[in-house]
C-alpha positions as CSV (number, residue, x, y, z in Angstrom):
1,M,21.5,-16.3,-56.0
2,F,24.7,-15.1,-54.1
3,T,27.9,-13.3,-54.9
4,V,31.1,-14.8,-53.4
5,K,31.3,-11.7,-51.2
6,E,27.8,-12.4,-49.8
7,V,28.8,-16.0,-49.0
8,V,32.1,-14.9,-47.3
9,K,30.2,-12.4,-45.1
10,A,27.3,-14.8,-44.3
11,V,29.6,-17.7,-43.2
12,G,32.4,-15.6,-41.7
13,G,34.8,-17.2,-44.0
14,K,38.1,-16.3,-45.7
15,L,38.5,-16.0,-49.4
16,L,41.7,-17.9,-50.4
17,R,41.3,-17.1,-54.0
18,G,38.7,-15.9,-56.5
19,A,36.7,-12.8,-57.2
20,L,34.3,-11.4,-54.6
21,T,32.0,-10.3,-57.4
22,L,31.6,-13.8,-58.9
23,R,27.9,-14.7,-58.9
24,L,26.8,-18.2,-57.8
25,K,23.7,-19.9,-59.2
26,G,23.0,-22.3,-56.3
27,V,24.5,-24.6,-53.7
28,S,25.2,-28.3,-53.6
29,T,26.8,-30.8,-51.2
30,D,26.6,-33.7,-53.7
31,T,28.9,-33.8,-56.7
32,R,26.1,-35.7,-58.5
33,K,23.9,-32.7,-58.3
34,V,26.4,-30.0,-59.1
35,K,25.5,-27.8,-62.1
36,R,27.4,-25.1,-63.8
37,G,27.7,-22.0,-61.7
38,K,27.1,-23.5,-58.3
39,L,28.9,-23.4,-55.0
40,F,30.0,-26.8,-53.8
41,V,30.1,-27.2,-50.0
42,A,32.5,-29.9,-48.8
43,I,30.9,-31.8,-46.0
44,K,32.9,-34.3,-43.9
45,G,30.6,-37.1,-42.7
46,D,31.1,-40.5,-41.0
47,R,31.5,-42.3,-44.3
48,F,32.7,-39.7,-46.7
49,D,34.7,-36.5,-46.9
50,G,33.5,-33.9,-49.5
51,H,37.0,-32.4,-49.5
52,L,38.1,-35.4,-51.6
53,F,35.6,-34.5,-54.3
54,T,36.3,-30.8,-54.9
55,A,38.0,-31.6,-58.2
56,S,35.0,-33.7,-59.3
57,A,32.7,-30.9,-58.3
58,S,34.7,-28.4,-60.3
59,A,34.6,-30.7,-63.3
60,A,30.9,-30.8,-63.0
61,G,30.6,-27.1,-63.2
62,A,31.1,-25.7,-59.6
63,V,32.7,-22.3,-59.8
64,A,33.4,-22.0,-56.0
65,V,34.0,-24.4,-53.1
66,L,33.4,-23.9,-49.4
67,V,35.9,-25.9,-47.4
68,S,37.4,-26.3,-43.9
69,R,40.9,-27.0,-45.1
70,A,43.0,-25.3,-47.7
71,D,44.7,-28.3,-49.4
72,V,41.9,-29.2,-51.8
73,E,42.3,-30.0,-55.4
74,C,40.4,-27.8,-57.9
75,P,41.4,-25.5,-60.8
76,L,42.8,-22.0,-60.2
77,S,39.7,-20.5,-61.8
78,V,37.5,-21.9,-58.9
79,A,37.0,-19.6,-55.9
80,V,37.9,-21.2,-52.6
81,I,36.3,-20.0,-49.3
82,L,37.8,-21.4,-46.1
83,V,35.7,-21.8,-42.9
84,K,36.3,-23.7,-39.6
85,D,33.2,-26.0,-40.0
86,T,31.4,-26.4,-43.3
87,V,28.2,-27.8,-41.8
88,I,27.8,-24.7,-39.6
89,A,28.7,-22.5,-42.5
90,L,26.1,-24.2,-44.6
91,G,23.5,-23.4,-41.9
92,H,24.6,-19.8,-41.7
93,L,24.4,-19.4,-45.4
94,A,20.8,-20.9,-45.3
95,L,19.9,-18.4,-42.6
96,F,21.2,-15.5,-44.6
97,H,19.0,-16.7,-47.5
98,R,15.9,-17.4,-45.4
99,L,15.9,-13.9,-44.0
100,R,15.6,-12.5,-47.5
101,F,12.0,-13.7,-47.6
102,K,8.8,-12.6,-45.8
103,C,6.5,-15.5,-46.7
104,P,5.1,-17.6,-43.8
105,V,7.4,-20.5,-42.9
106,I,6.0,-23.5,-41.0
107,A,8.2,-25.9,-39.0
108,V,6.9,-29.4,-38.3
109,T,8.5,-31.5,-35.6
110,G,7.6,-34.5,-33.3
111,S,8.4,-38.1,-32.7
112,A,6.3,-39.6,-35.5
113,G,4.2,-38.4,-38.4
114,K,6.4,-35.4,-39.2
115,T,6.8,-36.3,-42.9
116,T,3.2,-37.1,-43.5
117,T,2.0,-34.0,-41.6
118,K,4.3,-31.9,-43.7
119,E,2.9,-33.5,-46.9
120,F,-0.7,-32.8,-45.7
121,I,0.2,-29.2,-44.8
122,A,1.9,-28.6,-48.2
123,E,-1.1,-30.0,-50.1
124,V,-3.6,-27.9,-48.1
125,L,-1.6,-24.7,-48.6
126,S,-1.1,-25.4,-52.3
127,C,-4.8,-24.7,-52.7
128,K,-4.0,-21.0,-52.3
129,Y,-0.2,-20.5,-52.3
130,R,2.9,-21.6,-54.1
131,V,4.6,-23.8,-51.5
132,L,8.2,-24.9,-50.9
133,Y,8.5,-28.0,-48.7
134,T,11.2,-30.3,-47.7
135,K,11.4,-33.4,-49.9
136,G,11.2,-36.8,-48.3
137,T,12.8,-36.7,-44.8
138,E,15.5,-34.1,-45.4
139,N,15.0,-32.9,-41.8
140,N,18.5,-32.8,-40.3
141,H,21.4,-30.4,-40.1
142,I,22.1,-30.9,-43.9
143,G,18.6,-31.3,-45.3
144,V,17.0,-28.3,-43.6
145,P,19.6,-25.8,-44.8
146,M,19.5,-27.3,-48.3
147,A,15.7,-26.9,-48.3
148,L,15.8,-23.3,-47.1
149,L,18.3,-22.6,-49.9
150,Q,15.6,-23.5,-52.4
151,L,13.4,-20.5,-51.4
152,N,12.8,-18.1,-54.2
153,K,10.6,-15.1,-55.0
154,K,7.9,-17.4,-56.5
155,H,7.2,-19.1,-53.1
156,Q,4.4,-17.8,-51.0
157,A,4.8,-20.3,-48.1
158,A,7.3,-22.9,-46.9
159,V,6.9,-26.1,-44.8
160,I,10.1,-27.4,-43.3
161,E,10.4,-30.6,-41.3
162,A,12.8,-30.6,-38.3
163,G,14.1,-33.9,-36.8
164,T,16.7,-34.8,-34.2
165,N,18.4,-37.7,-32.5
166,H,20.5,-35.7,-30.0
167,F,20.1,-32.7,-27.8
168,G,20.7,-29.3,-29.4
169,E,19.9,-30.2,-33.0
170,I,16.3,-28.8,-32.9
171,A,17.4,-25.5,-31.5
172,W,20.1,-25.2,-34.2
173,L,17.5,-26.0,-36.9
174,G,15.0,-23.6,-35.4
175,S,17.7,-20.8,-35.5
176,L,17.9,-21.4,-39.3
177,I,14.2,-21.9,-40.0
178,R,12.9,-18.9,-37.9
179,P,9.3,-20.2,-38.3
180,D,6.2,-18.2,-38.2
181,M,4.3,-21.3,-37.2
182,V,5.4,-24.5,-35.3
183,V,3.4,-27.7,-35.6
184,F,4.0,-30.5,-33.0
185,T,2.8,-34.0,-33.9
186,N,3.5,-36.0,-30.8
187,I,6.1,-36.9,-28.2
188,G,7.1,-40.6,-27.9
189,E,9.9,-42.9,-27.1
190,S,12.1,-42.2,-30.1
191,H,15.9,-41.8,-30.3
192,L,16.1,-42.5,-26.6
193,A,19.8,-43.5,-27.0
194,G,20.4,-39.8,-27.6
195,L,17.4,-38.1,-25.9
196,E,17.2,-40.4,-22.8
197,S,13.4,-40.3,-22.2
198,P,10.1,-38.9,-23.5
199,E,10.7,-35.9,-21.2
200,G,14.0,-35.4,-22.9
201,V,12.3,-35.7,-26.3
202,F,9.8,-33.0,-25.2
203,R,12.5,-30.6,-24.0
204,E,14.4,-31.1,-27.3
205,K,11.4,-30.5,-29.5
206,V,10.0,-27.6,-27.6
207,S,13.4,-25.8,-27.9
208,L,12.1,-24.9,-31.4
209,L,9.7,-22.4,-29.8
210,Q,12.5,-19.9,-28.9
211,Y,12.9,-19.1,-32.6
212,C,9.2,-18.9,-33.5
213,A,8.0,-15.4,-34.4
214,K,6.5,-13.6,-31.5
215,K,3.3,-13.0,-33.5
216,G,3.4,-16.5,-34.8
217,T,1.2,-19.6,-34.1
218,V,1.9,-22.8,-32.3
219,V,-0.2,-25.9,-33.3
220,V,-0.4,-28.7,-30.7
221,N,-1.7,-32.2,-30.7
222,K,-3.9,-32.1,-27.5
223,D,-4.2,-35.9,-27.4
224,D,-0.5,-36.1,-26.5
225,V,0.0,-35.9,-22.7
226,H,3.4,-34.3,-23.1
227,L,2.4,-31.7,-25.6
228,R,-0.6,-30.6,-23.5
229,A,2.0,-28.9,-21.2
230,I,2.6,-26.3,-24.0
231,L,-1.0,-25.1,-23.4
232,D,0.1,-24.0,-19.9
233,M,3.2,-22.2,-21.0
234,K,3.1,-18.4,-21.1
235,L,3.9,-18.0,-24.8
236,A,3.9,-14.8,-26.8
237,Q,2.6,-16.9,-29.8
238,K,-1.0,-17.9,-30.3
239,V,-1.6,-21.5,-29.4
240,L,-4.1,-23.7,-31.3
241,S,-4.9,-27.4,-30.6
242,Y,-6.2,-30.4,-32.5
243,G,-7.2,-33.8,-31.4
244,I,-9.3,-36.9,-31.7
245,E,-9.8,-37.9,-28.0
246,Q,-9.4,-34.5,-26.2
247,A,-11.5,-31.4,-26.6
248,A,-9.5,-29.1,-28.9
249,D,-9.8,-26.1,-31.2
250,L,-10.2,-28.6,-34.1
251,K,-11.5,-31.9,-32.9
252,A,-12.5,-35.1,-34.8
253,Q,-16.0,-35.8,-33.4
254,T,-16.2,-39.1,-35.2
255,V,-13.8,-41.2,-37.3
256,R,-15.4,-44.0,-39.4
257,A,-14.3,-46.3,-42.1
258,Y,-15.6,-46.0,-45.6
259,R,-14.5,-48.2,-48.5
260,A,-10.7,-48.1,-48.4
261,G,-10.4,-44.9,-46.4
262,L,-11.6,-43.0,-43.4
263,E,-14.1,-40.2,-42.9
264,V,-13.4,-37.6,-40.3
265,V,-16.4,-35.7,-39.0
266,L,-15.8,-32.3,-37.3
267,D,-18.2,-29.8,-35.8
268,K,-20.8,-27.6,-37.6
269,G,-21.4,-30.4,-40.2
270,R,-17.9,-30.2,-41.6
271,S,-16.0,-33.4,-42.6
272,F,-13.2,-34.6,-44.8
273,R,-12.2,-38.0,-46.1
274,L,-8.8,-39.6,-46.2
275,A,-7.8,-41.9,-49.1
276,T,-6.4,-44.6,-46.9
277,P,-7.5,-46.1,-43.5
278,V,-4.3,-45.0,-41.8
279,W,-5.2,-44.2,-38.3
280,G,-2.2,-41.9,-37.6
281,N,-3.2,-39.8,-40.7
282,V,-6.3,-38.5,-38.9
283,S,-4.2,-36.6,-36.5
284,N,-1.8,-35.5,-39.2
285,A,-4.7,-34.2,-41.3
286,L,-6.2,-32.3,-38.4
287,A,-2.8,-30.5,-37.9
288,A,-2.8,-29.6,-41.6
289,A,-6.4,-28.3,-41.4
290,V,-5.5,-26.0,-38.5
291,C,-2.6,-24.6,-40.6
292,G,-4.9,-24.1,-43.5
293,Q,-7.4,-22.2,-41.4
294,V,-4.7,-19.9,-39.9
295,L,-3.6,-19.0,-43.4
296,K,-7.1,-18.5,-44.7
297,V,-7.6,-21.5,-46.9
298,P,-11.3,-22.1,-47.4
299,F,-12.4,-25.3,-45.6
300,K,-14.0,-26.8,-48.7
301,D,-10.5,-26.6,-50.3
302,I,-8.9,-28.0,-47.2
303,A,-11.2,-31.0,-47.3
304,V,-10.5,-31.7,-51.0
305,A,-6.7,-31.4,-50.5
306,L,-6.7,-33.8,-47.5
307,G,-8.4,-36.4,-49.6
308,R,-5.7,-36.2,-52.3
309,V,-2.7,-37.0,-50.1
310,K,-1.2,-40.5,-50.6
311,P,1.3,-42.0,-48.2
312,A,5.0,-41.5,-48.9
313,P,6.9,-44.7,-49.7
314,G,7.2,-47.0,-46.7
315,R,4.7,-45.2,-44.6
316,Q,1.6,-47.4,-44.4
317,C,1.4,-47.8,-48.2
318,F,-1.2,-50.4,-49.3
319,H,-0.7,-53.1,-51.9
320,V,-2.6,-56.2,-53.0
321,V,-0.7,-59.3,-53.9
322,C,-2.7,-62.4,-55.0
323,G,-5.7,-61.2,-53.0
324,V,-3.6,-60.4,-49.9
325,R,-3.5,-56.8,-48.6
326,V,0.0,-55.7,-47.7
327,I,0.6,-52.7,-45.5
328,D,4.2,-51.4,-46.1
329,D,5.2,-49.4,-43.0
330,T,8.9,-50.1,-43.3
331,Y,10.4,-46.6,-43.5
332,N,11.0,-46.4,-39.8
333,A,9.6,-47.4,-36.4
334,N,9.2,-46.1,-32.8
335,P,6.5,-47.0,-30.3
336,V,4.1,-44.2,-31.5
337,S,4.3,-45.3,-35.1
338,Y,4.0,-49.0,-34.2
339,Y,0.8,-48.3,-32.2
340,N,-0.7,-46.3,-35.1
341,A,0.2,-49.0,-37.6
342,I,-1.4,-51.7,-35.5
343,R,-4.5,-49.6,-35.1
344,T,-4.6,-49.3,-38.9
345,L,-4.3,-53.1,-39.2
346,S,-7.2,-53.5,-36.7
347,L,-9.4,-51.1,-38.7
348,M,-9.0,-53.1,-41.9
349,S,-12.1,-55.0,-43.1
350,V,-10.4,-58.4,-43.3
351,K,-12.1,-61.6,-44.3
352,G,-9.1,-63.7,-43.3
353,K,-6.2,-63.4,-40.9
354,R,-4.4,-60.3,-39.6
355,V,-0.6,-60.9,-39.7
356,L,2.1,-58.7,-38.2
357,V,5.7,-59.0,-39.4
358,A,7.6,-57.1,-36.7
359,A,11.2,-56.1,-36.7
360,D,13.2,-54.2,-34.1
361,M,12.7,-50.5,-33.1
362,L,16.2,-49.1,-32.9
363,E,17.8,-46.3,-30.8
364,L,15.6,-46.9,-27.7
365,G,18.4,-47.3,-25.2
366,D,17.6,-48.9,-21.9
367,R,13.9,-48.9,-22.6
368,S,14.1,-51.2,-25.6
369,E,12.9,-54.4,-23.9
370,A,9.9,-52.7,-22.1
371,L,8.8,-50.8,-25.2
372,H,8.9,-53.8,-27.5
373,S,6.8,-55.8,-24.9
374,A,4.3,-52.9,-24.9
375,V,3.9,-53.2,-28.7
376,G,3.3,-56.9,-28.3
377,E,0.4,-56.2,-25.8
378,A,-1.0,-53.6,-28.2
379,A,-0.9,-56.2,-31.1
380,A,-2.7,-58.8,-29.0
381,R,-5.4,-56.5,-27.9
382,A,-5.9,-55.3,-31.5
383,G,-6.8,-58.9,-32.6
384,V,-3.7,-59.8,-34.6
385,D,-3.7,-63.5,-35.4
386,H,-0.1,-64.2,-36.4
387,I,3.1,-62.4,-35.4
388,F,6.4,-63.1,-37.2
389,T,9.4,-61.4,-35.7
390,I,13.0,-60.8,-36.6
391,G,15.7,-59.0,-34.6
392,R,17.3,-58.8,-31.2
393,F,14.2,-57.3,-29.4
394,A,11.3,-58.0,-31.7
395,G,10.9,-61.5,-30.1
396,L,9.6,-59.7,-27.0
397,I,6.7,-58.4,-29.1
398,A,5.6,-62.0,-29.7
399,E,6.3,-63.1,-26.2
400,R,4.1,-60.4,-24.6
401,A,1.4,-60.9,-27.2
402,R,1.2,-64.6,-26.3
403,E,0.9,-63.7,-22.6
404,V,-2.1,-61.4,-23.3
405,A,-3.7,-63.6,-26.0
406,P,-2.5,-67.2,-25.9
407,A,-4.3,-67.9,-29.2
408,V,-1.9,-65.6,-31.2
409,Q,0.4,-67.7,-33.4
410,T,4.0,-66.5,-33.2
411,R,7.3,-67.4,-34.9
412,Q,10.8,-65.9,-34.6
413,F,13.2,-65.8,-37.6
414,A,16.8,-65.1,-38.2
415,K,16.6,-64.3,-41.9
416,Q,14.1,-62.3,-44.0
417,E,14.2,-65.1,-46.6
418,D,12.7,-67.5,-44.1
419,I,9.9,-65.0,-43.3
420,F,9.1,-64.8,-47.0
421,V,8.8,-68.6,-47.2
422,A,6.7,-68.8,-44.0
423,L,4.3,-66.1,-45.2
424,G,3.8,-68.0,-48.5
425,E,2.8,-71.0,-46.4
426,I,0.1,-69.2,-44.3
427,L,-1.3,-66.3,-46.4
428,R,-4.5,-66.8,-48.3
429,E,-6.8,-64.5,-50.3
430,G,-8.6,-62.1,-47.9
431,D,-5.7,-61.9,-45.4
432,C,-3.9,-58.7,-44.4
433,V,-0.2,-58.4,-43.5
434,L,1.5,-55.4,-41.9
435,V,5.3,-55.2,-42.3
436,K,7.0,-52.9,-39.8
437,G,10.4,-52.1,-38.4
438,S,13.1,-49.4,-38.1
439,R,14.9,-48.3,-41.2
440,G,18.1,-50.1,-40.1
441,M,16.2,-53.5,-40.2
442,H,15.7,-53.1,-44.0
443,M,12.2,-54.6,-44.0
444,D,11.5,-52.8,-47.2
445,R,13.5,-55.6,-48.9
446,L,10.9,-58.2,-47.6
447,V,8.1,-56.0,-49.0
448,E,9.9,-55.8,-52.4
449,Q,10.1,-59.6,-52.4
450,M,6.4,-59.9,-51.6
451,L,5.4,-57.5,-54.3
452,A,7.4,-59.4,-56.9
453,V,5.1,-62.4,-56.5
454,K,2.8,-62.9,-59.5
């Protein structure tokens, strides 16, 4: 994969010991994933310091280490490369590797739906190409470089997710990805503690464009009021749009429920079906269809691929427990994803009650109270019958819902265990319950408890 000499040059490092000609078979930042012949990159994080594990990495088979301090423990046979910052060095090494390849690389960013859109795009492109794509939500300053380092000669396309919670991160990731295509999902009130406002989110996300290939393509959700501004920019790249509500290059003329999924009707008699009735997935699938068309995937194959995609864990996954439908949307939460989840709950064909279990949205800064209240209004207007809340701000969801629709039954809880008991008291066969909250609220534990019921 690399020689030590290539690593030293790529990262601007200093070789403290070892042979420049030594060949490395891969890169790892986790001692649990180190295999013989790899380079171990010692990352210092908030809760751990990889420099304390160089000996363990060496024992696991690492033949070289990349460090930001010289006093690390490892055998004399292990090459040691010193840099000022190992995170930045990891990025530079990933860029060096990425520039070895000419296959089309697609970057996906936005406030919500990034991971699902990436999954849709990868599935569509796999009809024609061998595709590398980021696994799970490895979309940050560590995950993106590690994904790029997986590129090899067999890959014919790559789909890389780029996320952020502070200014400057997207530009850094873009400088590593060097995308040929950029896909924007939406702009919403996410990570406002670091990005201040939707306008700040927009500026941060759009910074990715400065690294998009001049002959590349930009794919924009035209339903998003912020992203529509991209259409007015004088970009060197070709800009294509998709949408449900607004006229676009690829528009959903009709969206209708069928069995347990959704059918999306386009123009010219074209349509595709989604395996689940997840409203946000319509937009995600449209973005993927645009990417497929740009890269010459036949539409009949695109339609089949879109129907195969299943939600990733915690992203509006559907379960049935004792006749009750459970929608697990616990992976994370911001206003955009909350609205989409509530829309999904409203679309469900339910014989009984619609129940929302709502936990806090985190990292919203000074807008937290107003944004939670807005979710409550959306839930009330969507016809939710019961709202159970937990957290510092989620009570405002219930409070606003009662103001809009006094018939809504609400309860606030301090512990998940009490929510579980209360759900057992009210849920009956034919009901549907949506469980939603930011990752830090750990609502997945409640879902696990519910799914364990026999």
